MMTF fields as JSON, N, C-alpha, C and O atoms, coordinates in Angstrom:
{
  "mmtfVersion": "1.0.0",
  "mmtfProducer": "UNKNOWN",
  "numBonds": 455,
  "numAtoms": 456,
  "numGroups": 114,
  "numChains": 1,
  "numModels": 1,
  "chainsPerModel": [1],
  "groupsPerChain": [114],
  "chainIdList": ["A"],
  "bondAtomList": [4, 2, 8, 6, 12, 10, 16, 14, 20, 18, 24, 22, 28, 26, 32, 30, 36, 34, 40, 38, 44, 42, 48, 46, 52, 50, 56, 54, 60, 58, 64, 62, 68, 66, 72, 70, 76, 74, 80, 78, 84, 82, 88, 86, 92, 90, 96, 94, 100, 98, 104, 102, 108, 106, 112, 110, 116, 114, 120, 118, 124, 122, 128, 126, 132, 130, 136, 134, 140, 138, 144, 142, 148, 146, 152, 150, 156, 154, 160, 158, 164, 162, 168, 166, 172, 170, 176, 174, 180, 178, 184, 182, 188, 186, 192, 190, 196, 194, 200, 198, 204, 202, 208, 206, 212, 210, 216, 214, 220, 218, 224, 222, 228, 226, 232, 230, 236, 234, 240, 238, 244, 242, 248, 246, 252, 250, 256, 254, 260, 258, 264, 262, 268, 266, 272, 270, 276, 274, 280, 278, 284, 282, 288, 286, 292, 290, 296, 294, 300, 298, 304, 302, 308, 306, 312, 310, 316, 314, 320, 318, 324, 322, 328, 326, 332, 330, 336, 334, 340, 338, 344, 342, 348, 346, 352, 350, 356, 354, 360, 358, 364, 362, 368, 366, 372, 370, 376, 374, 380, 378, 384, 382, 388, 386, 392, 390, 396, 394, 400, 398, 404, 402, 408, 406, 412, 410, 416, 414, 420, 418, 424, 422, 428, 426, 432, 430, 436, 434, 440, 438, 444, 442, 448, 446, 452, 450],
  "bondOrderList": [1, 1, 1, 1, 1, 1, 1, 1, 1, 1, 1, 1, 1, 1, 1, 1, 1, 1, 1, 1, 1, 1, 1, 1, 1, 1, 1, 1, 1, 1, 1, 1, 1, 1, 1, 1, 1, 1, 1, 1, 1, 1, 1, 1, 1, 1, 1, 1, 1, 1, 1, 1, 1, 1, 1, 1, 1, 1, 1, 1, 1, 1, 1, 1, 1, 1, 1, 1, 1, 1, 1, 1, 1, 1, 1, 1, 1, 1, 1, 1, 1, 1, 1, 1, 1, 1, 1, 1, 1, 1, 1, 1, 1, 1, 1, 1, 1, 1, 1, 1, 1, 1, 1, 1, 1, 1, 1, 1, 1, 1, 1, 1, 1],
  "groupList": [{"groupName": "MET", "atomNameList": ["N", "CA", "C", "O"], "elementList": ["N", "C", "C", "O"], "formalChargeList": [0, 0, 0, 0], "bondAtomList": [1, 0, 2, 1, 3, 2], "bondOrderList": [1, 1, 2], "singleLetterCode": "M", "chemCompType": "L-PEPTIDE LINKING"}, {"groupName": "ASN", "atomNameList": ["N", "CA", "C", "O"], "elementList": ["N", "C", "C", "O"], "formalChargeList": [0, 0, 0, 0], "bondAtomList": [1, 0, 2, 1, 3, 2], "bondOrderList": [1, 1, 2], "singleLetterCode": "N", "chemCompType": "L-PEPTIDE LINKING"}, {"groupName": "LYS", "atomNameList": ["N", "CA", "C", "O"], "elementList": ["N", "C", "C", "O"], "formalChargeList": [0, 0, 0, 0], "bondAtomList": [1, 0, 2, 1, 3, 2], "bondOrderList": [1, 1, 2], "singleLetterCode": "K", "chemCompType": "L-PEPTIDE LINKING"}, {"groupName": "TYR", "atomNameList": ["N", "CA", "C", "O"], "elementList": ["N", "C", "C", "O"], "formalChargeList": [0, 0, 0, 0], "bondAtomList": [1, 0, 2, 1, 3, 2], "bondOrderList": [1, 1, 2], "singleLetterCode": "Y", "chemCompType": "L-PEPTIDE LINKING"}, {"groupName": "THR", "atomNameList": ["N", "CA", "C", "O"], "elementList": ["N", "C", "C", "O"], "formalChargeList": [0, 0, 0, 0], "bondAtomList": [1, 0, 2, 1, 3, 2], "bondOrderList": [1, 1, 2], "singleLetterCode": "T", "chemCompType": "L-PEPTIDE LINKING"}, {"groupName": "GLU", "atomNameList": ["N", "CA", "C", "O"], "elementList": ["N", "C", "C", "O"], "formalChargeList": [0, 0, 0, 0], "bondAtomList": [1, 0, 2, 1, 3, 2], "bondOrderList": [1, 1, 2], "singleLetterCode": "E", "chemCompType": "L-PEPTIDE LINKING"}, {"groupName": "VAL", "atomNameList": ["N", "CA", "C", "O"], "elementList": ["N", "C", "C", "O"], "formalChargeList": [0, 0, 0, 0], "bondAtomList": [1, 0, 2, 1, 3, 2], "bondOrderList": [1, 1, 2], "singleLetterCode": "V", "chemCompType": "L-PEPTIDE LINKING"}, {"groupName": "ILE", "atomNameList": ["N", "CA", "C", "O"], "elementList": ["N", "C", "C", "O"], "formalChargeList": [0, 0, 0, 0], "bondAtomList": [1, 0, 2, 1, 3, 2], "bondOrderList": [1, 1, 2], "singleLetterCode": "I", "chemCompType": "L-PEPTIDE LINKING"}, {"groupName": "ALA", "atomNameList": ["N", "CA", "C", "O"], "elementList": ["N", "C", "C", "O"], "formalChargeList": [0, 0, 0, 0], "bondAtomList": [1, 0, 2, 1, 3, 2], "bondOrderList": [1, 1, 2], "singleLetterCode": "A", "chemCompType": "L-PEPTIDE LINKING"}, {"groupName": "GLY", "atomNameList": ["N", "CA", "C", "O"], "elementList": ["N", "C", "C", "O"], "formalChargeList": [0, 0, 0, 0], "bondAtomList": [1, 0, 2, 1, 3, 2], "bondOrderList": [1, 1, 2], "singleLetterCode": "G", "chemCompType": "PEPTIDE LINKING"}, {"groupName": "SER", "atomNameList": ["N", "CA", "C", "O"], "elementList": ["N", "C", "C", "O"], "formalChargeList": [0, 0, 0, 0], "bondAtomList": [1, 0, 2, 1, 3, 2], "bondOrderList": [1, 1, 2], "singleLetterCode": "S", "chemCompType": "L-PEPTIDE LINKING"}, {"groupName": "ASP", "atomNameList": ["N", "CA", "C", "O"], "elementList": ["N", "C", "C", "O"], "formalChargeList": [0, 0, 0, 0], "bondAtomList": [1, 0, 2, 1, 3, 2], "bondOrderList": [1, 1, 2], "singleLetterCode": "D", "chemCompType": "L-PEPTIDE LINKING"}, {"groupName": "PRO", "atomNameList": ["N", "CA", "C", "O"], "elementList": ["N", "C", "C", "O"], "formalChargeList": [0, 0, 0, 0], "bondAtomList": [1, 0, 2, 1, 3, 2], "bondOrderList": [1, 1, 2], "singleLetterCode": "P", "chemCompType": "L-PEPTIDE LINKING"}, {"groupName": "LEU", "atomNameList": ["N", "CA", "C", "O"], "elementList": ["N", "C", "C", "O"], "formalChargeList": [0, 0, 0, 0], "bondAtomList": [1, 0, 2, 1, 3, 2], "bondOrderList": [1, 1, 2], "singleLetterCode": "L", "chemCompType": "L-PEPTIDE LINKING"}, {"groupName": "GLN", "atomNameList": ["N", "CA", "C", "O"], "elementList": ["N", "C", "C", "O"], "formalChargeList": [0, 0, 0, 0], "bondAtomList": [1, 0, 2, 1, 3, 2], "bondOrderList": [1, 1, 2], "singleLetterCode": "Q", "chemCompType": "L-PEPTIDE LINKING"}, {"groupName": "ARG", "atomNameList": ["N", "CA", "C", "O"], "elementList": ["N", "C", "C", "O"], "formalChargeList": [0, 0, 0, 0], "bondAtomList": [1, 0, 2, 1, 3, 2], "bondOrderList": [1, 1, 2], "singleLetterCode": "R", "chemCompType": "L-PEPTIDE LINKING"}, {"groupName": "PHE", "atomNameList": ["N", "CA", "C", "O"], "elementList": ["N", "C", "C", "O"], "formalChargeList": [0, 0, 0, 0], "bondAtomList": [1, 0, 2, 1, 3, 2], "bondOrderList": [1, 1, 2], "singleLetterCode": "F", "chemCompType": "L-PEPTIDE LINKING"}, {"groupName": "HIS", "atomNameList": ["N", "CA", "C", "O"], "elementList": ["N", "C", "C", "O"], "formalChargeList": [0, 0, 0, 0], "bondAtomList": [1, 0, 2, 1, 3, 2], "bondOrderList": [1, 1, 2], "singleLetterCode": "H", "chemCompType": "L-PEPTIDE LINKING"}],
  "groupTypeList": [0, 1, 2, 1, 3, 4, 5, 6, 6, 7, 8, 9, 2, 10, 3, 1, 7, 9, 9, 3, 5, 11, 12, 5, 3, 13, 14, 15, 6, 8, 10, 3, 7, 1, 10, 2, 7, 10, 5, 13, 15, 2, 4, 14, 9, 16, 13, 15, 14, 12, 14, 11, 16, 14, 1, 6, 0, 13, 3, 13, 1, 13, 8, 11, 11, 3, 3, 2, 13, 15, 5, 15, 8, 8, 5, 13, 5, 2, 15, 8, 11, 10, 16, 5, 2, 5, 6, 3, 14, 13, 2, 17, 5, 13, 6, 10, 14, 14, 13, 2, 4, 5, 15, 2, 15, 2, 2, 4, 5, 4, 8, 5, 9, 5],
  "groupIdList": [1, 2, 3, 4, 5, 6, 7, 8, 9, 10, 11, 12, 13, 14, 15, 16, 17, 18, 19, 20, 21, 22, 23, 24, 25, 26, 27, 28, 29, 30, 31, 32, 33, 34, 35, 36, 37, 38, 39, 40, 41, 42, 43, 44, 45, 46, 47, 48, 49, 50, 51, 52, 53, 54, 55, 56, 57, 58, 59, 60, 61, 62, 63, 64, 65, 66, 67, 68, 69, 70, 71, 72, 73, 74, 75, 76, 77, 78, 79, 80, 81, 82, 83, 84, 85, 86, 87, 88, 89, 90, 91, 92, 93, 94, 95, 96, 97, 98, 99, 100, 101, 102, 103, 104, 105, 106, 107, 108, 109, 110, 111, 112, 113, 114],
  "secStructList": [7, 7, 7, 3, 3, 3, 3, 3, 3, 3, 6, 6, 3, 3, 3, 3, 3, 3, 3, 1, 1, 7, 6, 6, 2, 2, 2, 2, 2, 2, 2, 2, 2, 2, 2, 2, 2, 2, 2, 2, 2, 1, 1, 6, 6, 1, 6, 6, 1, 7, 6, 6, 2, 2, 2, 2, 2, 2, 2, 2, 2, 2, 2, 2, 2, 2, 2, 2, 2, 2, 2, 2, 2, 2, 2, 2, 2, 2, 2, 2, 6, 6, 2, 2, 2, 2, 2, 2, 2, 2, 2, 2, 2, 2, 2, 2, 2, 2, 2, 2, 2, 2, 2, 2, 2, 2, 2, 2, 2, 2, 2, 2, 7, 7],
  "xCoordList": [-21.896, -21.752, -21.606, -21.19, -21.823, -22.267, -21.226, -20.295, -21.24, -20.175, -20.54, -21.466, -19.354, -19.237, -18.598, -17.392, -19.133, -18.902, -18.577, -19.113, -17.516, -17.03, -16.221, -15.586, -16.504, -15.238, -14.259, -14.34, -13.03, -11.609, -10.917, -11.188, -9.965, -9.372, -7.816, -7.047, -7.444, -6.056, -5.487, -6.141, -4.224, -3.393, -4.261, -3.743, -5.232, -6.283, -7.412, -8.238, -7.661, -8.884, -9.354, -8.626, -10.972, -12.11, -12.468, -12.813, -12.242, -12.921, -13.964, -13.713, -14.953, -15.855, -15.319, -15.101, -15.188, -14.761, -15.436, -16.293, -15.182, -15.957, -15.229, -14.215, -15.854, -15.203, -15.972, -16.951, -15.31, -16.159, -15.478, -15.849, -14.642, -13.583, -14.578, -15.246, -14.544, -15.168, -15.104, -14.042, -15.599, -15.236, -14.326, -14.026, -13.964, -12.876, -11.502, -10.469, -11.675, -10.073, -9.989, -8.941, -10.682, -10.896, -10.22, -9.399, -10.711, -10.044, -8.83, -8.144, -8.293, -6.699, -5.968, -4.744, -6.512, -5.581, -5.493, -4.355, -6.648, -6.411, -5.092, -4.154, -5.38, -4.395, -2.622, -1.653, -2.608, -1.639, -0.94, 0.184, -1.688, -1.26, -0.808, 0.134, -1.526, -1.377, -0.287, 0.617, 0.195, 1.597, 2.828, 3.94, 2.417, 3.45, 3.835, 4.961, 2.69, 2.801, 3.262, 4.176, 2.979, 3.261, 5.085, 5.67, 5.586, 6.845, 7.96, 9.116, 7.092, 8.076, 7.865, 8.811, 6.676, 6.662, 7.887, 8.511, 8.13, 9.504, 10.838, 11.947, 10.724, 12.166, 12.679, 11.923, 13.835, 14.123, 13.885, 14.274, 13.42, 13.12, 11.921, 11.58, 11.349, 10.305, 8.949, 8.332, 8.74, 7.55, 8.034, 7.265, 9.339, 9.408, 9.679, 10.122, 9.364, 9.344, 8.135, 7.242, 7.738, 6.622, 5.356, 5.481, 4.218, 3.039, 3.29, 3.286, 3.632, 3.753, 5.269, 5.125, 6.216, 7.354, 7.057, 7.582, 6.039, 5.609, 4.787, 4.792, 3.862, 3.161, 4.026, 3.769, 5.099, 5.629, 6.605, 6.984, 7.009, 7.711, 6.743, 6.979, 5.778, 4.586, 4.576, 4.773, 4.315, 4.094, 5.051, 4.739, 6.648, 7.389, 7.962, 8.619, 7.454, 7.41, 6.629, 6.966, 5.133, 4.305, 4.508, 4.359, 4.904, 5.576, 6.588, 6.438, 7.497, 8.639, 8.34, 8.671, 7.549, 7.212, 6.182, 6.485, 5.087, 4.699, 5.617, 5.192, 6.711, 7.926, 8.601, 9.27, 8.682, 9.63, 8.68, 9.317, 7.532, 6.173, 6.541, 7.134, 6.099, 6.221, 7.269, 7.063, 8.29, 9.307, 9.566, 9.962, 9.51, 9.06, 8.112, 8.349, 6.795, 5.811, 6.583, 6.204, 7.172, 7.796, 8.655, 8.678, 9.545, 10.226, 9.553, 9.736, 8.763, 7.734, 7.224, 7.062, 7.016, 6.306, 7.435, 7.216, 8.235, 9.376, 9.34, 9.016, 9.842, 9.949, 8.813, 8.922, 7.652, 6.39, 6.915, 7.489, 6.86, 7.145, 8.082, 7.672, 9.354, 10.168, 9.727, 10.155, 8.879, 8.538, 7.301, 7.201, 6.539, 5.977, 6.538, 6.014, 7.684, 8.256, 8.901, 8.786, 9.457, 10.059, 9.169, 9.468, 8.141, 6.662, 6.345, 6.269, 6.159, 6.023, 7.218, 7.09, 8.338, 9.083, 9.683, 10.476, 9.003, 9.022, 8.0, 8.335, 6.837, 5.539, 5.768, 5.657, 6.078, 6.573, 7.775, 7.464, 8.467, 9.719, 9.287, 9.817, 8.162, 7.136, 6.733, 7.233, 5.973, 5.027, 6.037, 5.816, 7.3, 8.318, 8.656, 8.748, 8.931, 9.381, 8.459, 8.808, 7.131, 6.256, 5.984, 6.026, 5.678, 5.721, 6.839, 6.51, 8.275, 9.598, 8.743, 8.014, 9.054, 8.472, 7.197, 7.198, 6.264, 5.006, 5.566, 5.556, 6.346, 6.891, 7.806, 8.015, 8.478, 9.348, 8.61, 9.012, 7.543, 6.683, 6.161, 5.845, 6.049, 5.041, 6.122, 5.681, 7.255, 8.201, 8.75, 9.417, 8.734, 9.103, 7.861, 8.138, 6.587, 5.415, 5.527, 5.247, 6.047, 5.993, 6.823, 6.681, 8.159, 9.414, 8.95, 9.369, 8.148, 8.12, 6.718, 6.64, 5.912, 4.878, 5.511, 5.069, 6.567, 6.719, 7.537, 7.425],
  "yCoordList": [-9.393, -7.919, -7.044, -7.598, -6.268, -5.139, -4.589, -4.043, -4.66, -4.306, -2.857, -2.477, -2.213, -0.852, -0.146, -0.376, 0.777, 1.219, 2.601, 3.227, 3.003, 4.277, 4.418, 3.543, 5.922, 6.369, 6.493, 6.734, 6.354, 6.913, 7.364, 6.818, 8.372, 8.749, 8.046, 8.565, 7.327, 6.769, 7.09, 6.811, 7.71, 7.877, 9.371, 9.851, 9.917, 10.868, 10.205, 10.838, 9.011, 8.454, 7.947, 7.575, 7.775, 7.914, 6.152, 5.715, 5.424, 3.92, 3.921, 4.159, 3.634, 3.005, 1.522, 0.501, 1.774, 0.011, -0.548, 0.089, -1.221, -2.135, -2.91, -3.551, -2.831, -3.643, -3.645, -2.947, -4.65, -4.753, -3.692, -3.658, -3.011, -2.047, -0.467, -0.378, 0.696, 1.528, 2.562, 2.824, 2.764, 3.607, 5.024, 5.83, 4.994, 6.052, 5.318, 5.704, 4.217, 2.919, 3.14, 3.619, 2.936, 2.618, 3.56, 3.491, 4.68, 6.024, 6.358, 7.192, 5.733, 6.069, 4.877, 4.969, 3.918, 2.787, 3.498, 3.766, 3.901, 4.865, 5.801, 5.883, 6.575, 7.836, 7.293, 7.909, 6.539, 5.652, 5.212, 5.625, 4.386, 4.199, 5.55, 5.48, 6.708, 7.846, 8.295, 8.463, 8.615, 8.531, 7.941, 8.462, 6.437, 5.891, 6.416, 6.801, 6.371, 6.665, 8.332, 8.544, 9.223, 10.241, 10.562, 11.47, 9.41, 9.31, 8.764, 9.099, 7.833, 7.42, 8.258, 8.282, 9.039, 10.14, 11.156, 11.642, 11.397, 12.558, 11.305, 11.776, 10.49, 9.872, 10.097, 10.078, 10.27, 11.017, 9.458, 8.3, 9.834, 8.899, 7.777, 6.928, 8.006, 6.983, 6.944, 5.964, 8.558, 8.728, 8.247, 7.471, 8.493, 7.769, 6.23, 5.589, 5.757, 4.305, 3.901, 4.745, 2.368, 2.028, 1.843, 1.694, 1.95, 1.623, 0.88, 1.253, -0.803, -1.693, -1.603, -1.915, -1.286, -1.409, -0.368, -0.399, 0.842, 1.986, 1.238, 1.596, -0.213, -0.839, -1.57, -1.68, -2.186, -3.155, -2.319, -2.986, -1.303, -0.465, 0.095, 0.262, 0.143, 0.62, -0.583, -0.436, -1.894, -2.959, -3.698, -4.602, -3.262, -3.741, -3.071, -3.607, -1.681, -0.818, -0.651, -0.202, -1.27, -1.707, -2.894, -3.005, -3.943, -5.4, -4.782, -5.146, -4.069, -3.549, -3.133, -3.759, -1.84, -1.634, -2.405, -2.167, -3.232, -4.62, -5.788, -6.621, -5.656, -6.653, -6.22, -6.896, -5.125, -4.367, -4.1, -4.206, -3.825, -3.391, -4.914, -5.108, -5.935, -7.608, -7.499, -7.462, -7.452, -7.579, -6.834, -7.402, -5.708, -5.008, -5.335, -5.03, -6.078, -6.074, -8.025, -8.515, -8.352, -9.596, -9.304, -9.787, -8.346, -7.742, -7.171, -7.423, -6.364, -5.764, -6.822, -6.655, -7.805, -8.778, -9.607, -9.929, -9.754, -10.43, -9.694, -10.142, -8.363, -7.573, -7.486, -6.988, -7.825, -7.879, -8.857, -8.632, -10.132, -11.458, -10.861, -10.008, -11.114, -10.746, -9.704, -9.737, -8.802, -7.902, -8.441, -8.141, -9.219, -9.611, -10.95, -11.232, -11.92, -12.455, -11.813, -12.232, -10.96, -10.087, -9.657, -9.729, -9.244, -8.464, -9.811, -9.375, -10.848, -12.479, -12.495, -12.436, -12.583, -12.837, -11.707, -11.858, -10.764, -9.258, -9.808, -10.094, -10.06, -10.278, -11.28, -11.143, -12.424, -13.869, -12.884, -12.542, -12.81, -12.033, -11.137, -10.879, -10.551, -9.541, -10.489, -10.313, -11.348, -12.038, -12.867, -13.244, -13.214, -13.988, -13.057, -13.34, -11.863, -10.725, -10.898, -11.081, -10.782, -10.2, -11.389, -11.109, -12.858, -13.893, -13.984, -14.428, -13.449, -13.562, -12.3, -12.439, -11.476, -9.923, -10.533, -10.377, -11.149, -11.639, -12.197, -11.831, -13.49, -14.232, -13.798, -14.367, -12.562, -12.369, -11.461, -11.287, -10.722, -9.907, -10.827, -10.514, -12.061, -12.755, -13.38, -14.029, -13.421, -14.294, -13.271, -13.673, -12.063, -10.876, -10.825, -11.082, -10.583, -10.518, -11.616, -11.431, -12.807, -13.759, -14.126, -15.109, -13.316, -13.511, -11.947, -11.762, -11.141, -9.375, -10.221, -9.975, -11.141, -11.772, -12.697, -12.824, -13.248, -13.877, -13.602, -14.254],
  "zCoordList": [-6.434, -6.382, -7.868, -8.885, -7.848, -8.913, -9.681, -9.088, -11.157, -11.671, -12.354, -13.07, -11.787, -12.293, -13.244, -13.334, -14.098, -15.579, -15.118, -14.203, -15.984, -15.717, -17.265, -17.854, -17.709, -18.917, -18.265, -17.061, -18.929, -18.928, -20.059, -21.129, -20.03, -20.858, -20.891, -20.082, -21.425, -21.731, -22.916, -23.922, -23.074, -24.461, -25.109, -26.117, -24.688, -25.543, -25.887, -26.545, -25.58, -26.132, -25.168, -24.247, -25.132, -23.963, -24.402, -25.5, -23.145, -23.244, -21.868, -20.686, -22.401, -21.181, -20.649, -21.302, -19.245, -18.783, -17.442, -16.831, -17.231, -16.484, -15.515, -15.792, -14.166, -12.991, -11.716, -11.45, -10.867, -9.696, -8.583, -7.41, -9.021, -8.133, -8.434, -9.464, -7.389, -7.531, -8.895, -9.459, -9.054, -10.373, -10.265, -11.146, -8.627, -8.766, -8.736, -9.283, -8.018, -8.595, -10.056, -10.489, -10.647, -12.247, -12.82, -13.735, -12.074, -12.943, -12.356, -12.947, -10.987, -10.795, -11.528, -11.624, -11.982, -12.911, -14.215, -14.602, -15.065, -16.022, -15.962, -16.755, -14.571, -14.547, -14.389, -14.833, -13.953, -13.384, -14.96, -15.244, -15.879, -17.212, -18.103, -18.893, -17.91, -18.788, -17.984, -18.802, -16.733, -16.704, -16.795, -16.713, -17.031, -17.545, -19.001, -19.315, -19.865, -21.339, -21.227, -22.024, -20.665, -20.219, -20.416, -21.008, -19.654, -19.076, -20.284, -20.543, -20.838, -21.942, -23.144, -23.932, -23.479, -24.652, -24.482, -25.425, -23.117, -22.712, -23.276, -23.528, -23.361, -23.599, -25.179, -26.15, -25.218, -26.766, -27.987, -27.833, -28.672, -30.02, -29.809, -30.633, -28.435, -28.06, -29.183, -29.597, -29.518, -30.672, -31.795, -32.361, -32.468, -33.819, -33.798, -34.75, -32.627, -33.039, -33.462, -33.383, -34.081, -34.31, -32.86, -31.644, -33.773, -32.832, -31.711, -30.538, -32.422, -31.739, -30.569, -29.387, -30.947, -30.0, -29.082, -27.969, -29.503, -28.049, -26.867, -25.689, -27.569, -26.547, -25.892, -24.693, -26.323, -25.638, -24.726, -23.763, -24.759, -24.427, -22.537, -21.341, -23.438, -22.128, -21.16, -19.954, -21.792, -20.99, -20.325, -19.551, -20.659, -20.416, -18.977, -18.085, -19.1, -17.766, -16.527, -15.431, -17.099, -16.052, -15.367, -14.15, -16.248, -15.541, -14.815, -13.649, -14.901, -14.081, -13.131, -12.125, -12.981, -11.998, -11.029, -9.859, -11.134, -10.977, -10.212, -9.411, -10.582, -9.673, -9.049, -8.267, -9.127, -8.181, -7.048, -6.0, -6.84, -5.848, -5.292, -4.231, -6.167, -5.644, -4.657, -3.444, -5.162, -4.026, -3.155, -2.136, -3.107, -1.888, -0.87, 0.299, -1.282, -0.729, 0.138, 1.202, -0.395, 0.274, 1.183, 2.315, 0.651, 2.054, 3.367, 4.558, 2.743, 3.878, 4.834, 6.042, 4.229, 4.784, 5.841, 7.009, 5.337, 5.79, 7.435, 8.535, 6.966, 8.313, 8.949, 10.069, 8.599, 9.587, 10.189, 11.254, 9.691, 10.607, 11.367, 12.155, 11.331, 12.304, 13.349, 14.502, 12.917, 14.057, 15.196, 16.386, 14.477, 15.226, 15.93, 17.007, 15.373, 16.3, 17.495, 18.647, 17.193, 18.242, 19.403, 20.595, 18.932, 19.767, 20.48, 21.629, 20.57, 20.868, 21.92, 23.143, 21.24, 22.286, 23.6, 24.53, 23.202, 24.44, 25.16, 26.31, 24.867, 25.77, 26.231, 27.449, 25.947, 26.524, 28.029, 29.17, 27.628, 28.622, 29.47, 30.551, 28.947, 29.803, 30.953, 32.064, 30.764, 31.729, 32.442, 33.593, 31.718, 32.802, 33.461, 34.656, 33.161, 34.39, 35.68, 36.846, 35.112, 35.99, 37.158, 38.356, 36.625, 37.202, 38.541, 39.641, 38.192, 38.864, 39.877, 40.859, 39.386, 40.727, 41.701, 42.922, 41.067, 41.959, 42.793, 43.968, 42.233, 43.278, 44.221, 45.293, 43.737, 45.077, 45.728, 46.878, 45.38, 46.413, 47.322, 48.47, 46.809, 47.907, 48.622, 49.57, 48.529, 49.331, 49.995, 50.948, 49.868, 50.88, 51.722, 52.893, 51.525, 52.023, 53.366, 54.55, 52.67, 53.887, 54.52, 55.247, 54.416, 55.295, 56.367, 57.51, 55.712, 56.542, 58.001, 59.205, 57.171, 58.109, 59.319, 60.461, 58.783, 60.298, 61.385, 62.423]
}
């Protein structure tokens, strides 16, 4: 795999970052971070706090988003598993009904032939 490099702007500063992802993806990640920074800057009193506090608040907000999305993904996985089981059961029921219908059809044909 080739490493891709792209220039991104985060909080008004330009950075040359690299990764194995597409440069467009790296730009989206930088954009997401910028949106979180912008969101925090709108919070009253945030900019009056020391830089290390601002950074910690950014980290906490990013971690909060991450964990909420992990929980949501786990919920969706459970739902998908449940749907899979339901589809399997419905397919099984359909095959059983088809077999019953076929047996009854053959029985009727046999009875009519006699």
